[in-house]
SELOKOL-595801 format. One record per residue (C-alpha): x negated, y negated, z; residue in three letters; residue number from 1. Coordinates in Angstrom, 1 decimal, padded with zeros to 4 digits. Example, Ala and Ser with C-alpha at 12.3 -4.5 7.8 and 13.67 -1.06 7.14 Angstrom:
% SELOKOL-595801
east / north / up / pavo / sero
-012.3 / 004.5 / 007.8 / ALA / 1
-013.7 / 001.1 / 007.1 / SER / 2
//
This chain:
% SELOKOL-595801
east / north / up / pavo / sero
-018.6 / 022.4 / 011.0 / MET / 1
-019.0 / 020.8 / 014.4 / ARG / 2
-021.1 / 018.0 / 012.9 / GLY / 3
-018.4 / 017.3 / 010.3 / GLY / 4
-015.6 / 017.2 / 012.9 / LEU / 5
-017.7 / 014.8 / 015.1 / LEU / 6
-018.2 / 012.5 / 012.1 / LEU / 7
-014.5 / 012.7 / 011.4 / LEU / 8
-013.8 / 011.6 / 015.0 / VAL / 9
-016.2 / 008.7 / 014.7 / VAL / 10
-014.6 / 007.7 / 011.4 / TRP / 11
-011.2 / 007.8 / 013.0 / THR / 12
-012.2 / 005.6 / 015.9 / VAL / 13
-014.0 / 003.1 / 013.6 / LEU / 14
-011.1 / 003.0 / 011.2 / THR / 15
-008.6 / 002.4 / 014.1 / CYS / 16
-010.8 / -000.5 / 015.3 / ILE / 17
-011.0 / -002.0 / 011.8 / GLN / 18
-007.2 / -001.6 / 011.1 / ALA / 19
-006.2 / -003.2 / 014.4 / GLY / 20
-008.3 / -006.4 / 013.9 / ARG / 21
-005.9 / -007.9 / 011.3 / LEU / 22
-002.4 / -009.2 / 011.9 / ASP / 23
000.6 / -007.4 / 010.4 / TYR / 24
001.7 / -008.4 / 006.9 / TRP / 25
005.3 / -008.6 / 005.7 / GLY / 26
005.8 / -005.0 / 004.7 / ASP / 27
004.3 / -003.7 / 007.9 / GLU / 28
006.7 / -005.7 / 010.0 / ILE / 29
009.4 / -004.3 / 007.8 / GLY / 30
008.2 / -000.9 / 008.9 / SER / 31
008.5 / -002.0 / 012.5 / LEU / 32
012.0 / -003.3 / 011.9 / GLU / 33
013.1 / -000.1 / 010.2 / GLY / 34
011.6 / 002.1 / 013.0 / ALA / 35
013.3 / 000.0 / 015.6 / SER / 36
016.8 / 001.1 / 014.5 / GLU / 37
018.5 / 004.1 / 016.0 / SER / 38
017.8 / 007.6 / 014.6 / THR / 39
021.2 / 007.7 / 013.0 / GLY / 40
020.7 / 004.3 / 011.3 / ASP / 41
017.3 / 005.4 / 010.0 / ILE / 42
018.7 / 008.5 / 008.5 / LEU / 43
021.4 / 006.4 / 006.8 / ARG / 44
018.6 / 004.2 / 005.3 / GLY / 45
019.2 / 001.1 / 007.4 / LYS / 46
016.0 / -000.9 / 007.4 / GLY / 47
014.1 / 001.7 / 005.3 / ALA / 48
013.5 / -000.7 / 002.5 / ASP / 49
014.2 / 001.7 / -000.4 / PHE / 50
012.1 / 004.5 / 001.1 / HIS / 51
012.8 / 007.9 / 002.5 / PRO / 52
013.3 / 008.1 / 006.3 / PRO / 53
010.6 / 010.5 / 007.5 / LEU / 54
007.9 / 007.9 / 008.2 / TYR / 55
010.3 / 005.6 / 010.0 / PHE / 56
011.6 / 008.5 / 012.2 / LEU / 57
008.0 / 009.4 / 013.2 / ILE / 58
007.1 / 005.7 / 013.8 / LEU / 59
010.3 / 005.4 / 015.8 / HIS / 60
009.1 / 007.9 / 018.3 / GLY / 61
005.5 / 006.6 / 018.1 / TRP / 62
006.5 / 003.1 / 019.0 / ILE / 63
008.5 / 004.3 / 022.0 / ARG / 64
005.4 / 006.0 / 023.3 / LEU / 65
002.7 / 003.4 / 022.5 / PHE / 66
004.4 / 000.1 / 021.8 / GLY / 67
004.3 / -002.5 / 019.0 / TYR / 68
000.6 / -003.5 / 019.1 / GLY / 69
-001.5 / -003.5 / 015.9 / GLU / 70
-003.9 / -000.9 / 017.2 / TYR / 71
-001.1 / 001.4 / 018.6 / ALA / 72
001.1 / 001.3 / 015.5 / VAL / 73
-001.6 / 001.6 / 012.9 / ARG / 74
-003.3 / 004.5 / 014.7 / SER / 75
-000.5 / 006.7 / 013.5 / LEU / 76
-001.5 / 006.1 / 009.9 / SER / 77
-005.2 / 006.5 / 010.7 / VAL / 78
-004.5 / 009.9 / 012.3 / LEU / 79
-002.6 / 011.0 / 009.2 / ALA / 80
-005.5 / 009.8 / 007.1 / ALA / 81
-007.9 / 011.8 / 009.2 / ALA / 82
-005.8 / 014.9 / 008.7 / ALA / 83
-005.7 / 014.2 / 005.0 / THR / 84
-009.5 / 014.2 / 004.9 / ILE / 85
-009.6 / 017.6 / 006.5 / LEU / 86
-007.1 / 019.0 / 004.0 / LEU / 87
-009.1 / 017.4 / 001.2 / THR / 88
-012.1 / 019.5 / 002.1 / VAL / 89
-009.9 / 022.6 / 002.0 / SER / 90
-008.5 / 021.5 / -001.4 / LEU / 91
-012.1 / 021.0 / -002.7 / ALA / 92
-013.1 / 024.4 / -001.4 / ARG / 93
-010.0 / 026.1 / -002.9 / VAL / 94
-010.5 / 024.7 / -006.4 / VAL / 95
-014.1 / 025.7 / -006.5 / GLY / 96
-016.2 / 022.7 / -005.5 / VAL / 97
-019.5 / 024.1 / -004.2 / THR / 98
-020.1 / 021.2 / -001.7 / ARG / 99
-016.5 / 020.5 / -000.4 / PRO / 100
-017.8 / 018.2 / 002.3 / GLY / 101
-018.8 / 015.7 / -000.3 / THR / 102
-015.1 / 015.2 / -001.1 / ALA / 103
-014.6 / 014.1 / 002.5 / ALA / 104
-017.4 / 011.6 / 002.1 / VAL / 105
-016.1 / 010.2 / -001.1 / PHE / 106
-012.6 / 009.8 / 000.4 / LEU / 107
-013.6 / 008.6 / 003.8 / GLY / 108
-015.8 / 005.8 / 002.5 / LEU / 109
-013.6 / 004.8 / -000.4 / SER / 110
-012.6 / 001.1 / -000.2 / PRO / 111
-009.3 / 002.0 / -001.7 / PHE / 112
-008.7 / 004.6 / 001.0 / TRP / 113
-010.0 / 002.4 / 003.8 / LEU / 114
-007.8 / -000.6 / 002.8 / LEU / 115
-004.5 / 001.2 / 002.8 / PHE / 116
-004.8 / 004.3 / 005.0 / CYS / 117
-004.7 / 002.2 / 008.2 / GLY / 118
-001.6 / 000.1 / 007.3 / MET / 119
001.6 / 000.6 / 009.3 / ALA / 120
003.2 / 002.0 / 006.2 / ARG / 121
004.0 / 005.4 / 004.8 / TYR / 122
000.9 / 005.5 / 002.5 / TYR / 123
-001.3 / 007.7 / 004.7 / GLY / 124
001.5 / 010.1 / 005.5 / LEU / 125
002.5 / 010.5 / 001.8 / SER / 126
-001.2 / 011.4 / 001.0 / ALA / 127
-001.2 / 014.0 / 003.7 / LEU / 128
002.0 / 015.6 / 002.5 / VAL / 129
000.9 / 015.5 / -001.1 / PHE / 130
-002.4 / 017.3 / -000.5 / VAL / 131
-000.6 / 019.9 / 001.7 / ALA / 132
001.9 / 020.4 / -001.2 / THR / 133
-001.0 / 021.0 / -003.6 / LEU / 134
-002.6 / 023.5 / -001.3 / LEU / 135
000.6 / 025.5 / -000.8 / THR / 136
001.1 / 025.5 / -004.6 / PHE / 137
-002.5 / 026.8 / -005.2 / VAL / 138
-002.1 / 029.5 / -002.5 / PHE / 139
001.2 / 030.6 / -004.0 / ALA / 140
-000.4 / 031.0 / -007.5 / LEU / 141
-003.3 / 032.9 / -006.1 / ARG / 142
-001.2 / 035.4 / -004.2 / ARG / 143
002.3 / 035.6 / -005.7 / ASP / 144
004.3 / 036.2 / -002.6 / SER / 145
007.8 / 035.1 / -001.6 / ALA / 146
006.6 / 033.6 / 001.7 / THR / 147
004.1 / 031.3 / 000.0 / ARG / 148
006.7 / 030.1 / -002.6 / TRP / 149
009.2 / 029.4 / 000.2 / VAL / 150
006.5 / 027.3 / 001.9 / LEU / 151
005.8 / 025.5 / -001.3 / ASN / 152
009.5 / 024.7 / -001.7 / GLY / 153
009.6 / 023.4 / 001.9 / PHE / 154
006.5 / 021.2 / 001.2 / MET / 155
008.2 / 019.8 / -002.0 / LEU / 156
011.2 / 018.9 / 000.1 / ALA / 157
009.0 / 017.3 / 002.8 / LEU / 158
007.3 / 015.2 / 000.0 / ALA / 159
010.8 / 014.0 / -000.9 / GLY / 160
011.5 / 012.9 / 002.7 / TYR / 161
008.2 / 011.0 / 002.7 / THR / 162
007.8 / 009.2 / -000.6 / ASN / 163
009.8 / 009.5 / -003.8 / TYR / 164
006.7 / 009.0 / -006.0 / LEU / 165
004.9 / 011.8 / -004.2 / THR / 166
007.8 / 014.2 / -004.8 / LEU / 167
008.0 / 013.2 / -008.5 / ALA / 168
004.3 / 013.6 / -009.0 / ALA / 169
004.1 / 016.9 / -007.2 / ALA / 170
007.1 / 018.3 / -009.2 / PHE / 171
005.7 / 017.2 / -012.6 / VAL / 172
002.2 / 018.5 / -011.8 / THR / 173
003.6 / 021.9 / -010.7 / GLN / 174
005.9 / 022.2 / -013.7 / MET / 175
003.2 / 021.4 / -016.2 / VAL / 176
000.7 / 023.7 / -014.6 / TRP / 177
003.1 / 026.7 / -014.3 / VAL / 178
004.4 / 026.4 / -017.8 / VAL / 179
001.0 / 025.9 / -019.4 / ALA / 180
-001.1 / 028.4 / -017.4 / TYR / 181
001.0 / 030.6 / -015.1 / HIS / 182
004.2 / 031.5 / -017.0 / ARG / 183
004.5 / 034.8 / -015.1 / ARG / 184
005.3 / 032.6 / -012.0 / CYS / 185
007.9 / 030.4 / -013.7 / VAL / 186
010.9 / 032.2 / -012.1 / LEU / 187
009.4 / 032.1 / -008.6 / ARG / 188
008.4 / 028.5 / -008.9 / TRP / 189
011.9 / 027.6 / -010.2 / ALA / 190
013.4 / 029.4 / -007.1 / ALA / 191
011.0 / 027.4 / -004.8 / ALA / 192
012.1 / 024.2 / -006.6 / THR / 193
015.8 / 025.1 / -006.1 / MET / 194
015.1 / 025.7 / -002.4 / LEU / 195
013.5 / 022.3 / -002.2 / ALA / 196
016.6 / 020.8 / -003.8 / ALA / 197
018.7 / 022.5 / -001.1 / VAL / 198
016.5 / 021.0 / 001.6 / PHE / 199
016.8 / 017.6 / -000.1 / LEU / 200
020.6 / 017.7 / -000.4 / ALA / 201
021.2 / 015.7 / 002.8 / PRO / 202
019.1 / 012.9 / 001.2 / LEU / 203
021.2 / 012.7 / -002.0 / ALA / 204
023.6 / 010.0 / -000.8 / ALA / 205
020.7 / 007.8 / 000.5 / LEU / 206
018.8 / 008.2 / -002.7 / VAL / 207
021.8 / 007.1 / -004.8 / LEU / 208
022.4 / 004.1 / -002.6 / HIS / 209
018.8 / 003.0 / -002.6 / GLN / 210
018.3 / 003.6 / -006.3 / THR / 211
021.3 / 001.5 / -007.1 / ARG / 212
020.0 / -001.3 / -004.9 / GLY / 213
016.5 / -001.1 / -006.5 / MET / 214
017.9 / -001.2 / -010.0 / ILE / 215
020.0 / -004.3 / -009.2 / LEU / 216
017.1 / -005.9 / -007.5 / TRP / 217
014.8 / -005.1 / -010.4 / GLY / 218
017.0 / -006.5 / -013.2 / GLU / 219
015.7 / -010.0 / -012.5 / ARG / 220
012.5 / -009.4 / -014.4 / ALA / 221
010.8 / -006.9 / -016.7 / SER / 222
007.8 / -005.0 / -015.3 / PHE / 223
006.4 / -004.5 / -018.7 / PHE / 224
007.4 / -007.7 / -020.5 / GLY / 225
005.2 / -007.2 / -023.6 / ASP / 226
002.6 / -004.8 / -025.0 / TRP / 227
-000.3 / -006.7 / -023.3 / ARG / 228
001.3 / -006.2 / -019.9 / THR / 229
002.1 / -002.6 / -020.7 / ALA / 230
-001.6 / -001.9 / -021.6 / VAL / 231
-002.8 / -003.6 / -018.5 / TRP / 232
-000.2 / -001.8 / -016.4 / GLY / 233
-001.5 / 001.5 / -017.7 / ALA / 234
-005.1 / 000.6 / -017.0 / CYS / 235
-004.6 / -001.0 / -013.7 / TYR / 236
-004.1 / 002.2 / -011.7 / PRO / 237
-007.3 / 003.6 / -013.2 / LEU / 238
-009.1 / 000.5 / -012.0 / TYR / 239
-007.8 / 000.6 / -008.4 / VAL / 240
-008.4 / 004.3 / -007.9 / LEU / 241
-012.1 / 003.6 / -008.3 / ALA / 242
-012.5 / 000.0 / -007.1 / ALA / 243
-009.4 / -000.8 / -005.0 / SER / 244
-008.3 / -004.4 / -004.3 / GLU / 245
-011.4 / -005.0 / -002.1 / THR / 246
-013.5 / -005.4 / -005.3 / ILE / 247
-012.2 / -007.7 / -007.9 / LEU / 248
-013.5 / -007.9 / -011.5 / PRO / 249
-015.6 / -011.0 / -010.8 / TRP / 250
-017.6 / -009.0 / -008.3 / HIS / 251
-019.5 / -007.6 / -011.2 / TRP / 252
-022.5 / -006.6 / -009.1 / TRP / 253
-020.2 / -004.1 / -007.4 / PHE / 254
-017.3 / -003.5 / -009.7 / SER / 255
-019.2 / -002.6 / -012.9 / VAL / 256
-021.5 / 000.0 / -011.3 / PRO / 257
-018.7 / 001.5 / -009.3 / LEU / 258
-016.3 / 001.8 / -012.2 / LEU / 259
-018.9 / 003.2 / -014.6 / ALA / 260
-020.3 / 005.6 / -012.0 / SER / 261
-016.9 / 006.8 / -010.8 / SER / 262
-015.6 / 007.5 / -014.2 / TRP / 263
-018.8 / 009.2 / -015.3 / PHE / 264
-018.4 / 011.6 / -012.4 / LEU / 265
-014.7 / 012.2 / -012.9 / VAL / 266
-015.1 / 012.9 / -016.7 / LEU / 267
-018.1 / 015.1 / -015.9 / ARG / 268
-015.8 / 017.3 / -013.7 / ALA / 269
-014.4 / 019.4 / -016.5 / ARG / 270
-013.2 / 021.8 / -013.7 / ARG / 271
-010.9 / 022.1 / -011.9 / PRO / 272
-008.3 / 021.2 / -014.6 / PRO / 273
-005.5 / 021.4 / -012.1 / LEU / 274
-006.7 / 018.1 / -010.4 / LEU / 275
-007.0 / 016.4 / -013.8 / GLN / 276
-003.4 / 017.3 / -014.5 / VAL / 277
-002.4 / 016.1 / -011.1 / THR / 278
-004.2 / 012.8 / -011.5 / LEU / 279
-002.6 / 012.2 / -014.9 / ALA / 280
000.8 / 013.3 / -013.8 / SER / 281
000.6 / 011.1 / -010.7 / GLY / 282
-000.4 / 007.9 / -012.6 / VAL / 283
002.1 / 008.4 / -015.4 / VAL / 284
005.0 / 009.3 / -013.1 / VAL / 285
004.3 / 006.4 / -010.8 / SER / 286
004.2 / 003.9 / -013.7 / LEU / 287
007.4 / 005.2 / -015.1 / LEU / 288
009.3 / 005.2 / -011.9 / VAL / 289
008.1 / 001.8 / -010.8 / VAL / 290
008.7 / 000.3 / -014.2 / SER / 291
012.2 / 001.7 / -014.6 / LEU / 292
013.5 / 001.4 / -011.0 / VAL / 293
011.8 / -001.7 / -009.6 / ALA / 294
011.0 / -003.8 / -012.6 / ARG / 295
010.5 / -007.0 / -010.7 / SER / 296
007.5 / -005.7 / -008.8 / LEU / 297
004.2 / -007.2 / -009.8 / PRO / 298
001.3 / -004.9 / -010.4 / LEU / 299
-000.2 / -006.1 / -007.1 / ALA / 300
002.3 / -003.8 / -005.4 / TYR / 301
001.3 / -000.7 / -007.3 / LEU / 302
-002.1 / 000.3 / -005.7 / PRO / 303
-000.8 / 001.1 / -002.3 / SER / 304
001.8 / 003.4 / -003.8 / ARG / 305
-000.9 / 005.3 / -005.6 / LEU / 306
-002.8 / 006.1 / -002.4 / LEU / 307
-001.6 / 009.7 / -002.4 / PHE / 308
-003.8 / 010.3 / -005.4 / LEU / 309
-007.0 / 009.1 / -003.6 / ALA / 310
-007.8 / 012.7 / -002.2 / PRO / 311
-007.5 / 014.1 / -005.8 / VAL / 312
-009.8 / 011.4 / -007.0 / TRP / 313
-012.3 / 012.2 / -004.3 / ALA / 314
-012.3 / 015.9 / -005.1 / VAL / 315
-012.9 / 015.1 / -008.8 / LEU / 316
-015.8 / 012.9 / -007.8 / LEU / 317
-017.2 / 015.7 / -005.7 / ALA / 318
-016.8 / 018.2 / -008.6 / ALA / 319
-018.6 / 015.8 / -010.9 / GLY / 320
-021.5 / 015.4 / -008.4 / ALA / 321
-022.2 / 019.1 / -008.2 / GLN / 322
-024.8 / 019.0 / -010.9 / ARG / 323
-026.8 / 016.0 / -009.8 / VAL / 324
-029.6 / 015.6 / -012.5 / GLY / 325
-031.0 / 012.3 / -013.5 / LYS / 326
-027.8 / 010.6 / -014.5 / TRP / 327
-026.0 / 012.1 / -011.6 / GLY / 328
-028.4 / 010.4 / -009.2 / VAL / 329
-027.8 / 007.1 / -011.0 / VAL / 330
-024.0 / 007.6 / -010.8 / ALA / 331
-024.2 / 008.3 / -007.1 / LEU / 332
-026.2 / 005.2 / -006.5 / ALA / 333
-023.6 / 003.2 / -008.4 / GLY / 334
-020.8 / 004.6 / -006.3 / VAL / 335
-022.8 / 003.9 / -003.1 / ALA / 336
-023.4 / 000.3 / -004.2 / LEU / 337
-019.7 / -000.2 / -005.0 / GLY / 338
-018.5 / 001.3 / -001.8 / TYR / 339
-020.9 / -000.9 / 000.2 / ALA / 340
-019.5 / -004.0 / -001.5 / GLY / 341
-015.9 / -002.9 / -000.9 / GLY / 342
-016.5 / -002.1 / 002.8 / ILE / 343
-018.3 / -005.4 / 003.4 / VAL / 344
-015.3 / -007.3 / 001.9 / ASN / 345
-012.9 / -005.2 / 003.9 / LEU / 346
-014.7 / -006.0 / 007.2 / VAL / 347
-015.0 / -009.7 / 006.3 / ARG / 348
-011.3 / -009.8 / 005.5 / GLY / 349
-011.7 / -011.8 / 002.3 / VAL / 350
-011.4 / -011.5 / -001.5 / ASP / 351
-008.3 / -009.5 / -001.8 / PHE / 352
-006.0 / -009.4 / -004.8 / HIS / 353
-003.0 / -009.6 / -002.4 / ASN / 354
-003.9 / -012.2 / 000.2 / PRO / 355
-000.9 / -011.2 / 002.3 / ALA / 356
-003.0 / -008.4 / 003.8 / TYR / 357
-005.4 / -010.7 / 005.6 / VAL / 358
-003.4 / -013.8 / 006.6 / VAL / 359
-004.1 / -014.7 / 010.3 / PRO / 360
-000.5 / -015.2 / 011.3 / TRP / 361
-001.2 / -015.5 / 015.0 / ARG / 362
-003.5 / -018.4 / 014.3 / GLN / 363
-000.8 / -020.0 / 012.1 / VAL / 364
001.8 / -019.7 / 015.0 / VAL / 365
-000.7 / -020.9 / 017.6 / GLN / 366
-001.4 / -024.0 / 015.4 / LEU / 367
002.3 / -024.8 / 015.4 / ILE / 368
002.8 / -024.1 / 019.1 / ARG / 369
000.0 / -026.5 / 019.9 / ASP / 370
002.1 / -029.3 / 018.4 / ASP / 371
003.3 / -031.3 / 021.3 / THR / 372
006.4 / -032.6 / 019.5 / GLU / 373
009.4 / -030.7 / 021.2 / PRO / 374
011.8 / -031.2 / 018.3 / ASP / 375
010.1 / -029.2 / 015.5 / LYS / 376
011.3 / -026.9 / 012.8 / LEU / 377
009.4 / -024.3 / 010.8 / VAL / 378
010.5 / -024.0 / 007.1 / VAL / 379
009.0 / -021.0 / 005.5 / THR / 380
009.1 / -018.4 / 002.8 / THR / 381
007.4 / -015.9 / 005.1 / GLU / 382
010.3 / -014.3 / 007.0 / GLU / 383
008.9 / -011.2 / 008.6 / TYR / 384
005.4 / -012.3 / 009.9 / PRO / 385
006.6 / -015.6 / 011.4 / LEU / 386
009.7 / -014.1 / 013.0 / LEU / 387
007.5 / -011.4 / 014.5 / HIS / 388
004.7 / -013.6 / 015.8 / TYR / 389
006.6 / -016.8 / 016.3 / GLY / 390
009.4 / -015.8 / 018.6 / GLN / 391
010.9 / -018.8 / 020.3 / GLY / 392
010.3 / -021.2 / 017.4 / LEU / 393
013.1 / -022.7 / 015.3 / ARG / 394
013.1 / -021.4 / 011.8 / PHE / 395
014.6 / -022.3 / 008.5 / GLN / 396
014.0 / -019.5 / 005.9 / LEU / 397
013.8 / -020.4 / 002.2 / VAL / 398
015.2 / -017.4 / 000.5 / ARG / 399
016.1 / -016.8 / -003.2 / PRO / 400
019.2 / -018.8 / -004.1 / GLY / 401
020.4 / -019.2 / -000.4 / GLU / 402
018.9 / -022.4 / 000.8 / ARG / 403
020.0 / -025.8 / -000.3 / THR / 404
018.9 / -029.3 / 000.5 / THR / 405
022.1 / -030.0 / 002.4 / GLU / 406
021.7 / -027.0 / 004.6 / GLU / 407
018.1 / -028.0 / 005.4 / LEU / 408
019.1 / -031.6 / 006.1 / ALA / 409
021.7 / -030.4 / 008.5 / GLY / 410
019.0 / -028.9 / 010.6 / LYS / 411
016.7 / -031.9 / 010.4 / ALA / 412
014.0 / -032.2 / 013.1 / ALA / 413
011.5 / -034.9 / 014.1 / ALA / 414
008.7 / -032.7 / 012.8 / VAL / 415
008.8 / -030.0 / 010.1 / VAL / 416
006.1 / -027.4 / 009.6 / TRP / 417
006.1 / -025.9 / 006.1 / LEU / 418
004.5 / -022.5 / 005.8 / VAL / 419
004.5 / -021.1 / 002.3 / GLN / 420
002.5 / -019.0 / -000.2 / ARG / 421
001.3 / -020.1 / -003.6 / ASP / 422
003.8 / -021.2 / -006.3 / ARG / 423
003.1 / -018.2 / -008.5 / ALA / 424
004.0 / -015.8 / -005.6 / ASP / 425
007.2 / -017.8 / -005.0 / GLN / 426
008.1 / -017.4 / -008.6 / GLN / 427
007.6 / -013.6 / -008.4 / ARG / 428
010.1 / -013.6 / -005.5 / HIS / 429
012.5 / -015.8 / -007.4 / ASP / 430
012.3 / -018.7 / -004.8 / ILE / 431
013.7 / -021.6 / -006.8 / THR / 432
014.2 / -024.2 / -004.0 / PHE / 433
011.2 / -026.5 / -003.8 / ASP / 434
011.1 / -027.1 / 000.0 / ALA / 435
007.8 / -029.0 / -000.3 / GLU / 436
009.2 / -031.5 / -002.8 / ALA / 437
012.3 / -032.0 / -000.7 / TRP / 438
010.3 / -032.6 / 002.5 / LEU / 439
008.0 / -035.1 / 000.8 / ARG / 440
011.1 / -037.0 / -000.3 / GLU / 441
012.7 / -037.1 / 003.2 / HIS / 442
009.7 / -037.0 / 005.6 / TYR / 443
006.6 / -039.0 / 006.1 / ASP / 444
003.5 / -037.6 / 004.5 / THR / 445
000.7 / -039.8 / 005.8 / GLY / 446
-002.9 / -038.8 / 005.4 / PRO / 447
-003.1 / -037.6 / 009.1 / GLU / 448
-000.4 / -035.0 / 008.3 / HIS / 449
-001.6 / -033.8 / 004.9 / GLU / 450
-002.1 / -030.1 / 004.6 / PHE / 451
-003.3 / -028.8 / 008.0 / VAL / 452
-005.5 / -025.9 / 007.0 / ARG / 453
-007.2 / -023.0 / 008.8 / LEU / 454
-010.9 / -022.4 / 008.4 / ALA / 455
-010.3 / -018.7 / 007.8 / SER / 456
-007.8 / -019.4 / 005.1 / LEU / 457
-010.3 / -021.8 / 003.4 / GLU / 458
-012.7 / -018.9 / 003.1 / ARG / 459
-010.1 / -016.8 / 001.3 / GLN / 460
-009.1 / -019.6 / -001.1 / VAL / 461
-012.5 / -019.7 / -002.6 / ARG / 462
-012.0 / -016.3 / -004.2 / ARG / 463
-008.2 / -015.9 / -004.2 / LEU / 464
-007.5 / -019.1 / -006.1 / VAL / 465
-009.3 / -020.6 / -009.1 / LEU / 466
-007.9 / -024.1 / -008.5 / ARG / 467
-008.4 / -025.3 / -005.0 / ARG / 468
-005.5 / -027.8 / -004.8 / GLU / 469
-003.5 / -027.1 / -001.6 / PRO / 470
-000.3 / -026.5 / -003.5 / SER / 471
-002.1 / -023.6 / -005.3 / GLU / 472
-003.6 / -022.1 / -002.2 / ALA / 473
-002.9 / -018.6 / -000.9 / ALA / 474
-001.1 / -020.1 / 002.1 / LEU / 475
-000.5 / -023.7 / 003.0 / THR / 476
000.5 / -024.9 / 006.5 / VAL / 477
001.7 / -028.5 / 006.3 / THR / 478
003.1 / -030.9 / 008.9 / ARG / 479
005.8 / -033.4 / 008.0 / PHE / 480
007.3 / -036.1 / 010.3 / THR / 481
010.4 / -038.2 / 010.0 / ARG / 482
009.6 / -041.8 / 008.9 / PRO / 483
011.3 / -043.5 / 011.9 / TRP / 484
//
């Protein structure tokens, strides 16, 4: 026990160090913006970005104590992740895994878990609350007492204040399990659910407001545009739970052994069926909610929202690894190889499906600050990162349907720095104004100013982009000058 706690402390410290190395990406800075509001504004949903207020309330207090630094802010998520690992061991023990500590190993070393659990987002907290909700549910089934059902109702409500997907998945899992296997507890479970609804009543107005905003936002595109996208959308969560975004399909040395071995172990774990129901419910509910409410989100945004299922996946892996045998040893070796590849990519900060996670924004800002021209303007599609790291610089934000050539011309400068993501990403965000084409027309684009690039970005482009043209890169930083 002491040895396990010591390993967990070491894991927490190393994960904090790894998480703090990278700059914030856009959604994390959105978390900081939301947490910077007053408590009342957070409860009213201001700056919460379509999410419940609990994480932002906790982060609000955390920032007041420890500040806005990457290490300080992300340590909150890492601590929640460490607590989740402890509860995962308890969950494995409760459902009958003979070596519950192996679940902690599978979870703690998972590239999927390591990538998202340290981000300044609600992902780690939602996983913690989800596992706690599962535990209270199992305890209530084992000993049918009013106190335990009240606790389960409270945890369901807490899940609602943390993450809407977590609440939906927990509710569906419990409903299916009670109706199918524990009908004698239906009335008590229904009472606990009604109690959760009472606890969630103050959140109703916020949920209606946010849902309306998400539906209006999502009507611009269809999440499942055709049957091919629908099939891929259904398979994608099953891929990322095993391999995460740190291992892409072309890393076949790592992805193939990891996927095959992980699914071999999970399918081998015929028991406990509760976790299989939980995993299926979580994936199906998440896909339905995301596709119906936020239809304009690309699939790249889905993995982080499924992080609350990672502990369940780890327990299933541990259950499948109970009977080792010849094929079990081969499967464990495949998982170890895949985990090693994912961790190496994570530490190197390259080869991610979503390059926004690893863009060195401080280097981008420093590159612009080093420009000796005093009359300079930054034109960008990247609002949050550059506003956070580039305080004091003049900005022109290229937003969907809001920026025109006339407005940009009215703020003309001697030098313009254009910072933008690839064209496909701009299309996903409905950015129709081609700032680069306009700047090429009105500014000088001599060879000495063509596509100033960062060496660290060059390394990313080799894997993130099949075509190496600067206009197709994960991020381009270009300097334009007036032709006078």
